[in-house]
N, C-alpha and C positions, 0 to 999 in steps of 0.2 A: 455145630446146624444152630439158625436162627431164624427168624422169622423176620420178611420185610413186608408191612406194610401204605400198599398204594394207596395211601391217606387224604388224599383230594377229593373229599364226596364222601370219603367212606362210614359209613354211620358204624359200624363191628372196633371201631379203636380200644376201646376201654373194655370191652368187651374179652380181643385178642391178647390185650395187657394185663386183666385179671387171670386167663386165665398162663397165660408163660409164665405168668410171677410162680403159681402154683408147679406147674413143672420146671421151673429152673430156668430158663429159656432168656436168653436174648432177643430181643425188639430193636430190628429199626424202623420210623415210623419215615420215610419218605413226603415232601408236600414243595407245594410251593411255593415264593413272597406272599403270595393271596391269602394263603388257609393259617400256617405260619401253628405246627398246632406240637404242642408241648407235655411234656408228662414226664417225672419222677423215673419211672420204671425205663427207659428207652433210648436209643438214642435218635432224636430226630436228624434229620439231614430234610437243607432248604433250597431250592433250587430256583433257580430264574423262573419265572410263568413264560410261556412258552408249553405250546401246542406239543405233546410227548414229553416236552426236560422230565418230568420225573419215571416216566416212566425207563425211557431207556436210562436212568441214574437207578434208577434198580435190577435192569437188567443187565448192567453193565457191574454190581456188587455184587447181586444174590451167585449163589453155588450150587453145588451138585447137592445135596437131600437140605436141602435147606428149599422155606414152608410160603410164597407168598401171600398174602390178601389184594386181591384185584375183583375188580368188578368187570375189568374192561378183558373184553376180551384180545385184544393184537397180544397186550401187556400178558396175559393169558401163553400165545403161544411163541412168544419169543420167552418167555420163561420156563414152557413144557419141553422145549429144545435145548434147556441146559441142568434136565434132569433133576426139577424138581418138583414140590409139595403146591401146587395151587387148587387152594376155598374161591370161590365168593363172597358176600358178603351173607349169602344164605344157606353156606353149608354144603352146595353143591361143589365136587371136585370135579375143575378143568383136566380132561383126559387129551390123550392122544385118538382118541376112537372119539370122542364126541366134537371137543374144538371145530372141525372143520363144516358140523352142519352148521354155528355158532358161528362161524363167520362168513357163512354164505347165509345164513340169517340178517348180521348184520347189516352185511352189501346191498341188499333186499332195501331192506329199510332205510338207507340214505337212498335209495334211488325213490322210495316212491314218497323221500319230504325234498329230494331234488326238484322233481317232480311237480312241486307244490301242492299237496297232499299229506293232510296228517296223519301219524298214531299217535295211538290212548297212550297216552304215559303211564309209568309206574306209577299203581293202586300207593298210597300209604302206611309207611314200614306196622309193621305190628308187630308183638312181645314172642311170641310165634318163631319170626322167622331169626328173632336175636335166636334162641334159644335151640334151633334146627345150628346154628352155626357154631356154639359155642359146644354142641354134641357132633358135631361132625370132624369141629378141634380140637376136642379134650379125645377122637376114639382117633384119629389119624396120630398121636400127640402116645396113647397110650401102645399102641400098633405102634409105634419108632423106637418107644423104651423097653420096653414086650423085647424086640431086637436087639435092644445093647446085652441085654441081660444073659 
């Protein structure tokens, strides 16, 4: 099992690496040439900058029972089709039950933006979000570890 991180704009890279190290799980950071994120406890894959280049590389590498960390609904949907666990940066798990609604919301939001209207942006990240992410990842890894014992 590996944890794959869609690292372009991901606020929980260090949090993920810290937890993965405690569980002795390999992490793979995937980013484009505009970000170049390196950490000693992870393999970093840098892809050419381009629309969805990170997403496609991650989907091509990830395998059943791996974990993906992303805030991208489209990438989450592709990962779910490969039967992996997918968490966002706030610890929310994407599932086959909730991904359709999230993709629909994304499509509606895009139409609103294309019509010239603006949507309110994301609020500033707070410590509680990091804590929620860490708890969710630890809980998932504990469940996996228990099932292997």
